[in-house]
ROSE-4610 file (N, C-alpha, C; in Angstrom, 1 decimal, always signed):
// ROSE-4610
residu = [M/M/M/S/S/S/E/E/E/L/L/L/L/L/L/D/D/D/R/R/R/M/M/M/H/H/H/S/S/S/V/V/V/Q/Q/Q/K/K/K/R/R/R/V/V/V/E/E/E/A/A/A/A/A/A/C/C/C/V/V/V/R/R/R/A/A/A/G/G/G/R/R/R/S/S/S/R/R/R/E/E/E/D/D/D/V/V/V/C/C/C/L/L/L/I/I/I/A/A/A/V/V/V/S/S/S/K/K/K/T/T/T/K/K/K/P/P/P/V/V/V/E/E/E/N/N/N/V/V/V/E/E/E/E/E/E/L/L/L/Y/Y/Y/A/A/A/D/D/D/G/G/G/Q/Q/Q/R/R/R/V/V/V/F/F/F/G/G/G/E/E/E/N/N/N/K/K/K/V/V/V/Q/Q/Q/E/E/E/M/M/M/C/C/C/A/A/A/K/K/K/H/H/H/E/E/E/V/V/V/T/T/T/K/K/K/Q/Q/Q/D/D/D/I/I/I/Q/Q/Q/W/W/W/H/H/H/M/M/M/I/I/I/G/G/G/H/H/H/L/L/L/Q/Q/Q/R/R/R/N/N/N/K/K/K/V/V/V/K/K/K/Y/Y/Y/M/M/M/A/A/A/D/D/D/F/F/F/V/V/V/T/T/T/M/M/M/I/I/I/H/H/H/S/S/S/V/V/V/D/D/D/S/S/S/F/F/F/R/R/R/L/L/L/A/A/A/E/E/E/T/T/T/I/I/I/S/S/S/K/K/K/E/E/E/A/A/A/Q/Q/Q/K/K/K/H/H/H/G/G/G/R/R/R/V/V/V/I/I/I/P/P/P/V/V/V/L/L/L/I/I/I/E/E/E/V/V/V/N/N/N/V/V/V/A/A/A/G/G/G/E/E/E/E/E/E/S/S/S/K/K/K/F/F/F/G/G/G/V/V/V/S/S/S/P/P/P/E/E/E/E/E/E/A/A/A/L/L/L/P/P/P/L/L/L/V/V/V/R/R/R/E/E/E/I/I/I/A/A/A/P/P/P/L/L/L/P/P/P/G/G/G/I/I/I/T/T/T/V/V/V/R/R/R/G/G/G/L/L/L/M/M/M/T/T/T/I/I/I/A/A/A/P/P/P/F/F/F/V/V/V/D/D/D/D/D/D/P/P/P/E/E/E/E/E/E/N/N/N/R/R/R/P/P/P/V/V/V/F/F/F/R/R/R/Q/Q/Q/L/L/L/K/K/K/K/K/K/L/L/L/S/S/S/V/V/V/D/D/D/I/I/I/A/A/A/K/K/K/E/E/E/N/N/N/I/I/I/N/N/N/N/N/N/V/V/V/T/T/T/M/M/M/C/C/C/E/E/E/L/L/L/S/S/S/M/M/M/G/G/G/M/M/M/T/T/T/N/N/N/D/D/D/F/F/F/E/E/E/V/V/V/A/A/A/I/I/I/E/E/E/E/E/E/G/G/G/A/A/A/T/T/T/F/F/F/V/V/V/R/R/R/V/V/V/G/G/G/T/T/T/A/A/A/I/I/I/F/F/F/G/G/G/A/A/A/R/R/R/N/N/N/Y/Y/Y/S/S/S/I/I/I/G/G/G]
num = [1/1/1/2/2/2/3/3/3/4/4/4/5/5/5/6/6/6/7/7/7/8/8/8/9/9/9/10/10/10/11/11/11/12/12/12/13/13/13/14/14/14/15/15/15/16/16/16/17/17/17/18/18/18/19/19/19/20/20/20/21/21/21/22/22/22/23/23/23/24/24/24/25/25/25/26/26/26/27/27/27/28/28/28/29/29/29/30/30/30/31/31/31/32/32/32/33/33/33/34/34/34/35/35/35/36/36/36/37/37/37/38/38/38/39/39/39/40/40/40/41/41/41/42/42/42/43/43/43/44/44/44/45/45/45/46/46/46/47/47/47/48/48/48/49/49/49/50/50/50/51/51/51/52/52/52/53/53/53/54/54/54/55/55/55/56/56/56/57/57/57/58/58/58/59/59/59/60/60/60/61/61/61/62/62/62/63/63/63/64/64/64/65/65/65/66/66/66/67/67/67/68/68/68/69/69/69/70/70/70/71/71/71/72/72/72/73/73/73/74/74/74/75/75/75/76/76/76/77/77/77/78/78/78/79/79/79/80/80/80/81/81/81/82/82/82/83/83/83/84/84/84/85/85/85/86/86/86/87/87/87/88/88/88/89/89/89/90/90/90/91/91/91/92/92/92/93/93/93/94/94/94/95/95/95/96/96/96/97/97/97/98/98/98/99/99/99/100/100/100/101/101/101/102/102/102/103/103/103/104/104/104/105/105/105/106/106/106/107/107/107/108/108/108/109/109/109/110/110/110/111/111/111/112/112/112/113/113/113/114/114/114/115/115/115/116/116/116/117/117/117/118/118/118/119/119/119/120/120/120/121/121/121/122/122/122/123/123/123/124/124/124/125/125/125/126/126/126/127/127/127/128/128/128/129/129/129/130/130/130/131/131/131/132/132/132/133/133/133/134/134/134/135/135/135/136/136/136/137/137/137/138/138/138/139/139/139/140/140/140/141/141/141/142/142/142/143/143/143/144/144/144/145/145/145/146/146/146/147/147/147/148/148/148/149/149/149/150/150/150/151/151/151/152/152/152/153/153/153/154/154/154/155/155/155/156/156/156/157/157/157/158/158/158/159/159/159/160/160/160/161/161/161/162/162/162/163/163/163/164/164/164/165/165/165/166/166/166/167/167/167/168/168/168/169/169/169/170/170/170/171/171/171/172/172/172/173/173/173/174/174/174/175/175/175/176/176/176/177/177/177/178/178/178/179/179/179/180/180/180/181/181/181/182/182/182/183/183/183/184/184/184/185/185/185/186/186/186/187/187/187/188/188/188/189/189/189/190/190/190/191/191/191/192/192/192/193/193/193/194/194/194/195/195/195/196/196/196/197/197/197/198/198/198/199/199/199/200/200/200/201/201/201/202/202/202/203/203/203/204/204/204/205/205/205/206/206/206/207/207/207/208/208/208/209/209/209/210/210/210/211/211/211/212/212/212/213/213/213/214/214/214/215/215/215/216/216/216/217/217/217/218/218/218/219/219/219/220/220/220/221/221/221/222/222/222/223/223/223/224/224/224/225/225/225/226/226/226/227/227/227/228/228/228/229/229/229/230/230/230/231/231/231/232/232/232/233/233/233]
x = [+46.1/+44.6/+44.0/+42.9/+42.3/+41.7/+41.4/+40.7/+39.3/+38.7/+37.3/+37.3/+38.3/+38.4/+38.8/+39.6/+40.0/+38.8/+37.9/+36.7/+35.7/+35.6/+34.7/+35.1/+36.4/+36.9/+36.7/+36.9/+36.7/+35.3/+34.3/+32.9/+32.6/+33.1/+32.9/+33.4/+34.5/+35.0/+34.1/+33.6/+32.7/+31.4/+30.9/+29.7/+29.9/+31.1/+31.4/+31.5/+32.2/+32.3/+31.0/+30.1/+28.7/+28.0/+28.2/+27.5/+28.0/+29.4/+30.0/+29.4/+29.3/+28.8/+27.3/+26.6/+25.2/+24.9/+26.0/+25.9/+25.1/+25.3/+24.7/+25.7/+25.2/+26.0/+26.2/+27.4/+27.7/+26.8/+26.4/+25.5/+24.1/+23.8/+22.4/+22.3/+23.4/+23.3/+23.8/+23.0/+23.4/+23.8/+25.0/+25.5/+25.1/+24.3/+23.9/+24.8/+25.6/+26.5/+25.6/+25.4/+24.5/+25.3/+25.1/+26.0/+25.4/+24.4/+23.8/+24.8/+24.7/+25.5/+26.9/+27.3/+28.6/+28.7/+29.9/+30.0/+30.0/+29.7/+29.6/+31.0/+32.1/+33.4/+33.5/+32.9/+33.0/+32.2/+31.1/+30.3/+31.1/+31.7/+32.5/+33.7/+34.4/+35.5/+35.1/+33.9/+33.4/+33.0/+32.4/+32.0/+33.2/+34.3/+35.5/+36.0/+35.7/+36.1/+35.2/+34.1/+33.1/+31.8/+31.6/+30.3/+29.2/+28.1/+27.0/+25.7/+25.6/+24.3/+24.5/+23.7/+23.9/+22.5/+22.4/+21.2/+21.2/+20.1/+19.9/+18.6/+18.7/+17.5/+16.6/+17.2/+16.4/+16.4/+15.2/+15.0/+15.8/+15.9/+16.6/+18.1/+18.7/+20.1/+20.3/+19.4/+19.5/+19.4/+18.5/+18.3/+19.5/+20.1/+21.3/+22.5/+22.6/+23.7/+23.5/+22.2/+21.9/+22.2/+22.0/+22.2/+23.6/+24.6/+26.0/+26.8/+26.2/+27.0/+26.6/+27.3/+27.1/+25.7/+25.1/+23.7/+23.4/+24.4/+24.1/+24.2/+24.3/+24.2/+22.8/+22.6/+21.3/+21.0/+20.0/+19.7/+18.5/+18.8/+17.7/+17.3/+16.0/+15.4/+15.1/+15.9/+15.7/+15.2/+15.0/+14.5/+13.0/+12.4/+11.0/+10.6/+9.6/+9.3/+7.9/+8.0/+6.7/+6.2/+4.9/+4.2/+4.5/+4.7/+5.0/+6.4/+7.2/+8.6/+8.8/+7.8/+7.9/+8.2/+7.5/+7.6/+9.0/+9.9/+11.2/+12.1/+11.8/+12.7/+12.1/+10.8/+10.0/+10.6/+11.4/+11.9/+13.2/+13.8/+15.1/+15.3/+14.6/+14.8/+14.7/+15.7/+15.7/+14.8/+14.7/+13.8/+13.5/+12.2/+11.8/+11.6/+12.4/+12.4/+11.4/+10.8/+10.1/+8.6/+7.9/+6.5/+5.8/+5.0/+4.3/+2.9/+2.3/+0.9/+0.4/-0.9/-1.5/-1.4/-1.6/-1.6/-0.2/+0.8/+2.2/+2.3/+1.9/+2.0/+1.2/+0.0/-0.8/-0.1/+0.6/+1.3/+2.5/+3.2/+4.3/+3.7/+2.6/+1.9/+1.6/+1.0/+0.7/+1.9/+2.9/+4.1/+4.9/+4.9/+5.6/+5.0/+3.7/+2.9/+3.2/+3.4/+3.7/+5.0/+5.9/+7.2/+7.2/+6.1/+6.1/+6.9/+7.0/+7.8/+7.0/+7.7/+7.2/+8.2/+7.9/+8.9/+8.8/+9.9/+9.8/+9.8/+9.0/+8.9/+9.0/+9.4/+9.4/+8.5/+7.8/+7.0/+7.8/+7.8/+8.6/+7.8/+8.4/+7.7/+8.5/+7.8/+8.4/+8.3/+9.2/+9.2/+9.3/+10.2/+10.4/+9.4/+8.5/+7.5/+8.0/+9.1/+9.7/+8.9/+8.5/+7.7/+8.4/+9.7/+10.5/+10.7/+10.2/+10.5/+9.2/+9.3/+8.2/+8.0/+6.9/+6.6/+5.4/+4.8/+3.6/+4.0/+3.0/+3.3/+3.3/+3.9/+3.9/+2.5/+1.5/+0.1/-0.5/+0.0/-0.6/+0.0/+1.1/+1.9/+1.1/+0.5/-0.2/-1.4/-2.2/-3.3/-2.9/-1.7/-1.2/-0.7/+0.0/+0.4/-0.8/-1.8/-3.0/-3.6/-3.6/-4.2/-3.4/-2.1/-1.2/-1.0/-1.0/-0.7/-1.4/-2.6/-3.3/-2.9/-2.2/-1.8/-0.9/-1.2/-0.2/+1.0/+2.1/+3.2/+4.1/+3.7/+4.6/+4.5/+5.6/+5.5/+6.1/+5.5/+5.9/+6.9/+8.2/+9.3/+9.7/+9.2/+9.6/+9.3/+10.1/+10.0/+11.3/+11.1/+12.3/+12.0/+13.1/+12.9/+14.2/+14.0/+15.1/+15.1/+16.1/+16.2/+16.7/+16.4/+16.9/+18.4/+18.9/+20.3/+20.7/+21.6/+21.9/+23.5/+24.0/+25.4/+25.8/+25.0/+25.3/+24.4/+24.9/+24.1/+23.2/+23.7/+22.9/+21.5/+21.4/+20.1/+19.0/+19.5/+18.6/+18.3/+18.9/+18.7/+17.2/+16.5/+15.0/+14.2/+14.6/+14.0/+14.1/+15.3/+15.5/+14.8/+14.9/+14.2/+12.7/+12.1/+10.7/+10.3/+11.2/+10.9/+11.0/+12.0/+12.1/+10.9/+10.4/+9.2/+8.0/+7.9/+6.8/+6.8/+7.9/+8.0/+7.6/+8.0/+7.7/+6.2/+5.6/+4.1/+3.4/+3.8/+3.2/+3.3/+4.5/+4.8/+3.8/+3.5/+2.6/+1.2/+0.8/-0.5/-0.6/+0.5/+0.5/-0.3/+0.0/-0.7/-0.1/-1.0/-0.5/+0.3/+1.4/+2.3/+3.1/+3.2/+4.0/+4.9/+6.2/+7.2/+7.9/+8.0/+8.6/+10.0/+10.8/+12.1/+13.2/+12.8/+13.9/+13.6/+14.7/+14.6/+15.7/+15.3/+16.2/+16.3/+17.4/+17.6/+19.1/+19.5/+20.9/+21.6/+22.2/+23.0/+24.4/+25.2/+26.6/+26.7/+25.8/+26.0/+25.6/+24.8/+24.3/+24.1/+24.8/+24.5/+24.9/+25.9/+26.4/+25.3/+24.7/+23.6/+22.5/+22.2/+21.1/+21.3/+22.5/+22.8/+22.6/+23.0/+22.9/+21.4/+20.5/+19.1/+18.3/+19.0/+18.3/+18.3/+18.9/+18.9/+19.4/+18.7/+19.2/+19.8/+19.3/+19.9/+20.4/+21.7/+22.2/+22.5/+22.1/+22.3/+23.4/+24.6/+25.7/+26.3/+26.3/+26.8/+28.1/+28.0/+29.1/+30.3/+30.1/+31.3/+32.0/+31.4/+32.0/+32.5/+31.7/+32.0/+32.6/+32.5/+32.9/+31.8/+32.1/+31.1/+30.3/+29.0/+28.2/+28.4/+28.2/+28.1/+26.7/+25.9/+24.5/+24.2/+25.2/+25.0/+24.7/+24.9/+24.6/+23.2/+22.5/+21.1/+20.2]
y = [+74.9/+75.0/+73.9/+73.3/+72.2/+72.6/+71.6/+71.9/+72.5/+71.9/+72.4/+73.9/+74.3/+75.7/+76.6/+76.0/+76.8/+77.1/+76.0/+76.2/+77.2/+77.0/+77.9/+79.4/+79.6/+81.0/+81.6/+80.7/+81.1/+81.5/+80.7/+81.0/+82.3/+82.5/+83.8/+85.0/+84.8/+86.0/+86.2/+85.2/+85.3/+86.0/+85.6/+86.3/+87.8/+88.1/+89.5/+90.3/+89.7/+90.4/+90.6/+89.6/+89.8/+90.9/+91.0/+92.1/+93.5/+93.5/+94.8/+95.2/+94.2/+94.5/+95.0/+94.4/+94.8/+96.0/+96.6/+97.7/+97.4/+96.1/+95.7/+95.4/+95.5/+95.2/+93.7/+93.3/+91.8/+91.3/+92.1/+91.6/+91.3/+91.7/+91.5/+90.1/+89.4/+88.0/+87.0/+86.0/+84.9/+83.7/+83.2/+82.0/+80.8/+79.9/+78.7/+77.6/+76.9/+75.8/+74.5/+74.0/+72.9/+71.6/+71.0/+69.8/+68.5/+68.4/+67.1/+66.1/+64.9/+63.7/+63.8/+65.0/+65.2/+64.9/+64.4/+64.0/+65.2/+64.8/+65.8/+66.5/+65.8/+66.4/+67.6/+67.6/+68.8/+70.0/+69.7/+70.7/+71.3/+70.5/+70.9/+71.8/+71.4/+72.2/+73.6/+73.6/+74.9/+75.8/+75.1/+75.8/+76.4/+75.7/+76.2/+77.4/+77.5/+78.6/+79.8/+79.6/+80.7/+80.5/+79.5/+79.3/+78.8/+79.4/+79.0/+78.6/+78.8/+78.5/+77.4/+76.3/+75.1/+74.7/+74.0/+73.6/+72.1/+71.5/+70.1/+69.8/+68.8/+68.4/+67.4/+66.7/+65.6/+65.8/+65.6/+65.8/+64.9/+63.6/+62.6/+63.0/+63.4/+63.8/+65.1/+66.0/+67.2/+67.0/+66.1/+65.8/+65.1/+64.2/+63.4/+64.4/+65.3/+66.3/+67.3/+67.7/+68.6/+68.0/+66.7/+66.1/+66.1/+66.1/+65.9/+67.1/+68.2/+69.4/+70.6/+71.7/+72.8/+73.3/+73.7/+74.0/+75.4/+76.2/+77.5/+77.5/+76.3/+76.2/+76.5/+77.2/+77.5/+76.5/+75.7/+74.6/+75.1/+75.1/+75.5/+74.2/+74.0/+72.9/+73.4/+72.9/+73.5/+72.5/+71.3/+70.2/+70.1/+69.3/+69.0/+68.3/+68.8/+68.4/+67.6/+66.4/+65.6/+66.0/+66.0/+66.5/+65.6/+64.3/+63.4/+63.5/+64.4/+64.5/+65.8/+66.7/+68.0/+67.9/+67.0/+66.9/+66.6/+66.0/+65.6/+66.8/+67.9/+69.1/+70.4/+70.3/+71.5/+72.2/+71.5/+72.1/+72.9/+72.7/+73.4/+74.1/+73.7/+74.2/+75.7/+76.4/+77.8/+78.4/+77.8/+78.2/+77.1/+77.1/+76.1/+76.8/+76.4/+77.2/+76.6/+75.5/+74.7/+74.5/+75.5/+75.3/+75.5/+74.5/+74.6/+74.2/+74.1/+73.8/+74.3/+74.5/+74.9/+73.7/+72.5/+71.4/+71.2/+71.5/+71.5/+72.6/+73.8/+74.9/+74.7/+74.1/+73.7/+72.8/+71.8/+70.8/+71.5/+72.4/+73.2/+74.0/+74.6/+75.5/+74.7/+73.5/+72.6/+72.2/+71.8/+71.3/+72.4/+73.6/+74.7/+75.1/+75.1/+75.5/+74.5/+73.2/+72.3/+72.6/+73.3/+73.7/+75.2/+75.8/+77.2/+78.1/+77.7/+78.4/+79.1/+80.0/+80.6/+80.3/+79.4/+79.0/+79.9/+80.6/+81.3/+80.3/+80.7/+79.8/+80.7/+80.0/+80.6/+79.8/+80.5/+79.8/+79.4/+78.1/+77.7/+77.9/+78.6/+79.0/+78.3/+77.6/+77.0/+77.9/+78.9/+80.0/+79.6/+78.6/+78.1/+77.1/+76.7/+75.7/+74.4/+73.9/+72.6/+71.5/+70.5/+69.4/+68.6/+68.6/+67.8/+68.6/+69.8/+70.6/+70.8/+70.9/+71.2/+72.7/+73.1/+74.6/+74.9/+76.0/+76.5/+77.4/+77.6/+78.5/+80.0/+80.9/+82.3/+82.8/+82.3/+82.8/+82.3/+81.2/+80.5/+81.1/+81.8/+82.2/+83.1/+84.2/+85.1/+84.5/+83.7/+83.1/+82.2/+81.4/+80.6/+81.4/+82.5/+83.3/+83.8/+84.3/+84.7/+83.7/+82.4/+81.3/+80.9/+81.0/+80.6/+81.6/+82.9/+84.0/+84.0/+83.6/+83.6/+82.5/+81.5/+80.4/+80.8/+80.3/+80.6/+79.7/+80.1/+79.2/+79.3/+80.1/+80.3/+81.8/+82.2/+83.5/+83.5/+84.1/+84.0/+85.1/+84.7/+85.6/+85.9/+85.2/+85.5/+84.3/+84.2/+83.2/+82.5/+81.3/+80.5/+79.9/+79.7/+79.0/+78.2/+77.1/+76.3/+76.6/+77.3/+77.6/+76.4/+76.4/+75.2/+75.1/+73.9/+73.7/+74.1/+75.1/+75.6/+75.7/+75.7/+75.8/+77.3/+78.2/+79.6/+80.2/+80.6/+81.1/+82.3/+83.0/+84.2/+83.8/+82.6/+82.1/+82.1/+82.1/+82.1/+83.5/+84.5/+85.8/+86.2/+85.9/+86.2/+85.5/+84.3/+83.5/+84.2/+84.6/+85.3/+86.7/+87.4/+88.7/+88.5/+87.5/+87.3/+87.0/+86.2/+85.9/+87.2/+88.0/+89.3/+90.2/+90.3/+91.1/+90.5/+89.2/+88.6/+88.9/+88.9/+89.2/+90.7/+91.6/+93.0/+93.2/+92.5/+92.6/+92.1/+90.9/+90.4/+91.3/+91.9/+92.8/+94.0/+94.4/+95.6/+95.3/+94.1/+93.7/+93.9/+94.1/+94.4/+93.4/+92.1/+91.1/+90.9/+90.8/+90.5/+89.2/+89.3/+88.1/+87.7/+88.6/+88.4/+89.5/+89.3/+90.4/+90.4/+89.3/+89.2/+89.9/+89.7/+90.2/+89.3/+88.0/+87.0/+86.5/+86.3/+85.6/+84.5/+83.3/+82.2/+81.7/+82.0/+81.6/+81.7/+80.7/+80.7/+79.5/+78.7/+77.6/+77.6/+76.5/+76.5/+77.1/+76.7/+77.1/+78.5/+79.2/+80.5/+81.5/+81.3/+82.1/+83.5/+83.8/+85.2/+86.0/+85.4/+86.1/+86.3/+85.3/+85.4/+86.6/+86.7/+87.9/+89.2/+89.2/+90.5/+90.8/+89.8/+90.0/+90.1/+90.1/+90.3/+89.2/+88.1/+87.0/+87.4/+87.0/+87.2/+85.9/+84.8/+83.5/+82.8/+82.4/+81.5/+80.2/+79.1/+77.7/+77.0/+77.0/+76.5/+75.3/+74.2/+72.9/+72.5/+72.1/+71.5/+72.4/+73.7/+74.6/+74.7/+74.3/+74.3/+72.9/+72.0/+70.6/+69.7/+70.1/+69.1/+68.3/+67.3/+66.5/+65.7/+65.4/+64.6/+63.2/+62.5/+61.0/+60.6/+60.4/+60.1/+58.6/+57.9/+56.5/+56.6/+57.7/+57.9/+58.3/+57.7/+58.1/+57.7]
z = [-14.1/-14.1/-15.0/-14.5/-15.2/-16.5/-17.4/-18.6/-18.3/-17.3/-16.9/-16.6/-15.8/-15.4/-16.6/-17.4/-18.6/-19.5/-19.7/-20.5/-19.8/-18.5/-17.7/-17.9/-17.7/-17.8/-19.2/-20.2/-21.6/-21.8/-21.3/-21.5/-20.7/-19.6/-18.8/-19.6/-20.2/-21.0/-22.2/-22.8/-24.0/-23.5/-22.4/-21.8/-21.6/-21.0/-20.8/-22.0/-23.1/-24.3/-25.0/-24.9/-25.5/-24.8/-23.5/-22.7/-23.2/-23.4/-23.8/-25.2/-26.1/-27.4/-27.4/-26.4/-26.3/-25.5/-24.9/-24.0/-22.7/-22.2/-21.0/-19.9/-18.7/-17.5/-17.4/-17.1/-16.9/-15.8/-14.8/-13.7/-14.2/-15.4/-15.9/-16.5/-16.6/-17.3/-16.3/-16.0/-15.2/-16.0/-15.8/-16.5/-15.7/-16.3/-15.6/-16.2/-15.3/-15.7/-15.7/-16.9/-17.1/-16.9/-15.8/-15.4/-15.7/-16.5/-16.8/-17.3/-16.7/-17.0/-16.5/-15.9/-15.4/-13.9/-13.5/-12.1/-11.1/-9.8/-8.8/-8.6/-8.9/-8.7/-9.6/-10.8/-11.7/-11.1/-10.5/-9.8/-8.7/-7.9/-6.8/-7.2/-8.3/-8.8/-9.3/-10.0/-10.4/-9.2/-8.2/-7.0/-6.3/-6.2/-5.5/-6.3/-7.6/-8.4/-8.4/-7.7/-7.5/-8.2/-9.0/-9.6/-8.6/-8.7/-7.7/-8.4/-9.7/-10.4/-11.4/-11.1/-12.0/-12.5/-13.6/-14.2/-14.5/-14.4/-14.7/-15.5/-16.3/-17.1/-16.5/-15.6/-14.9/-13.4/-12.9/-11.4/-10.6/-11.0/-10.2/-10.1/-11.2/-11.2/-10.3/-10.4/-9.7/-8.2/-7.8/-6.4/-5.8/-6.6/-6.2/-5.9/-6.8/-6.7/-5.5/-5.4/-4.3/-3.0/-2.8/-1.5/-1.1/-2.0/-1.7/-1.9/-2.4/-2.6/-1.7/-1.7/-0.8/-1.0/+0.1/+0.2/-0.4/-0.6/-1.2/-2.8/-3.4/-4.8/-5.2/-6.3/-6.8/-8.0/-7.8/-8.8/-9.6/-10.9/-11.9/-12.7/-12.7/-13.5/-14.9/-15.9/-17.2/-18.2/-17.8/-18.7/-18.6/-19.5/-19.4/-18.1/-17.5/-16.1/-16.1/-15.5/-15.3/-13.9/-13.9/-12.6/-11.4/-11.7/-10.5/-10.0/-10.6/-10.1/-9.3/-9.4/-8.8/-7.3/-6.6/-5.2/-4.7/-5.5/-5.1/-5.0/-5.6/-5.6/-5.1/-4.7/-4.4/-3.2/-2.3/-1.1/-1.4/-2.6/-2.8/-4.1/-5.2/-6.5/-6.5/-7.2/-7.2/-8.2/-9.4/-10.4/-11.4/-11.9/-12.9/-14.2/-15.2/-16.5/-17.5/-17.2/-18.3/-18.0/-17.5/-17.3/-18.6/-19.0/-20.3/-20.3/-19.0/-18.9/-17.6/-17.5/-16.2/-15.2/-15.7/-14.7/-14.1/-14.8/-14.2/-13.2/-13.6/-12.7/-11.4/-11.6/-10.4/-9.5/-10.0/-9.2/-8.5/-9.2/-8.5/-7.4/-7.6/-6.6/-5.4/-5.5/-4.4/-3.6/-4.3/-3.7/-3.0/-3.6/-3.0/-1.7/-1.7/-0.5/+0.7/+0.4/+1.4/+2.2/+1.5/+2.1/+2.4/+2.3/+2.7/+1.7/+0.5/-0.5/-1.6/-2.2/-3.5/-4.5/-5.5/-6.5/-7.8/-8.2/-9.4/-10.6/-11.6/-12.8/-14.0/-15.1/-16.4/-17.3/-18.2/-19.2/-20.4/-20.7/-21.9/-23.2/-24.1/-25.4/-26.5/-27.3/-28.5/-29.7/-29.6/-30.6/-32.0/-32.3/-33.6/-34.1/-33.2/-33.6/-34.0/-33.4/-33.7/-33.0/-33.8/-33.3/-32.2/-32.2/-31.2/-29.9/-29.8/-28.6/-27.8/-26.5/-25.6/-25.6/-25.0/-24.8/-25.6/-25.1/-25.8/-27.0/-27.8/-29.0/-28.4/-29.2/-28.8/-28.5/-29.3/-29.1/-27.8/-27.4/-26.2/-24.9/-25.0/-23.8/-22.9/-23.4/-22.6/-21.9/-22.6/-21.9/-20.8/-21.0/-20.0/-18.8/-19.0/-18.0/-17.1/-17.8/-17.1/-16.2/-16.7/-16.0/-14.8/-14.9/-13.9/-12.8/-13.2/-12.3/-10.9/-10.8/-9.5/-8.5/-9.0/-8.2/-7.0/-5.8/-4.7/-4.8/-4.2/-4.2/-5.4/-6.4/-7.5/-7.9/-8.7/-9.2/-10.6/-11.6/-13.0/-13.2/-13.5/-13.6/-15.1/-16.0/-17.4/-18.3/-19.4/-20.5/-20.7/-21.3/-21.7/-23.1/-23.9/-25.1/-25.4/-26.1/-26.7/-28.2/-28.7/-30.1/-30.9/-32.2/-33.0/-33.0/-33.2/-33.3/-34.7/-34.9/-36.2/-36.3/-37.5/-37.7/-37.4/-37.9/-37.7/-36.6/-35.5/-34.4/-34.8/-35.8/-36.3/-36.7/-37.2/-37.6/-36.5/-35.2/-34.1/-33.5/-34.1/-33.6/-33.7/-34.8/-34.8/-33.7/-33.4/-32.3/-31.0/-30.7/-29.4/-29.4/-30.5/-30.6/-30.4/-31.0/-30.8/-29.4/-28.7/-27.3/-26.4/-26.7/-26.0/-26.2/-27.5/-27.8/-27.1/-27.0/-26.3/-24.9/-24.3/-22.8/-22.6/-23.5/-23.3/-23.5/-24.4/-24.6/-23.4/-22.8/-21.7/-20.5/-20.3/-19.2/-19.2/-20.5/-20.6/-20.1/-19.9/-19.4/-17.9/-17.2/-15.8/-15.0/-15.2/-14.5/-13.1/-12.1/-10.8/-10.7/-9.9/-9.7/-11.0/-11.9/-13.2/-13.3/-13.4/-13.6/-15.0/-15.6/-16.9/-16.9/-15.8/-15.7/-16.2/-16.5/-16.9/-18.3/-19.0/-20.3/-20.3/-20.3/-20.4/-21.8/-22.4/-23.8/-24.2/-25.0/-25.4/-24.7/-25.5/-25.0/-25.6/-25.5/-26.0/-27.4/-28.3/-29.7/-30.0/-29.1/-29.5/-28.4/-27.2/-26.1/-26.3/-27.1/-27.3/-28.0/-29.0/-29.7/-28.8/-28.0/-27.0/-26.1/-25.6/-24.7/-25.4/-26.7/-27.5/-27.6/-27.6/-27.8/-26.5/-25.3/-24.1/-23.1/-23.3/-22.3/-21.0/-19.9/-18.6/-18.0/-18.5/-18.2/-19.5/-19.5/-20.6/-20.0/-20.7/-20.2/-20.9/-20.3/-21.1/-20.4/-21.2/-20.7/-21.4/-22.7/-23.4/-23.5/-23.6/-23.7/-22.4/-21.3/-20.0/-19.6/-19.7/-19.2/-20.3/-21.5/-22.6/-23.0/-23.9/-24.5/-23.5/-23.7/-22.8/-23.0/-21.8/-21.9/-21.6/-22.7/-22.6/-22.2/-21.9/-21.4/-19.9/-19.3/-17.9/-17.7/-16.8/-16.5/-17.6]
């Protein structure tokens, strides 16, 4: 077995163990293999092993991989998204995790309608208030959800956050807990076209804690693919 599959199976076991600790079903947590900067061959090897859900940070890279890989792969856009890039992926993207403004949502709505699609989106929330991170503040999340909800061609499925990079993943537990509480609070508003059924939180460094706090999507790259080569793209 290759090192890539060894790492993938190790991560899968860790996801399963975290679900057991949290008293959750393994089916409630989707593992997104974040393939940014990694070659198509890696995606194909994981696909052959059964993985179907992949994430990318850049539209250009996601489109290039989509064109040459199996069409039943579910591609998730997890990086910061510029409005002028939406049109390139609107016909195939499975979910957009990084909606942080009405103008971006409006663009997604327009492009989705051109393809007769309804694109699920998550609202990116900068829970920790880091200046280097995108996303709305927790206080801005509900007003943005209300503003976006009536748009055709999209449906608001939940929230996403990128927690701080910390040595001890336990330090991010309050961040994940706050995002979960925020999603519950927004769900109580019973807004049309808003389900709040998804929480995208947790990466290589802290995905197990995120699962314990309610993550339904964990975005894992380095633990699966190994170190990044940022000279690419």
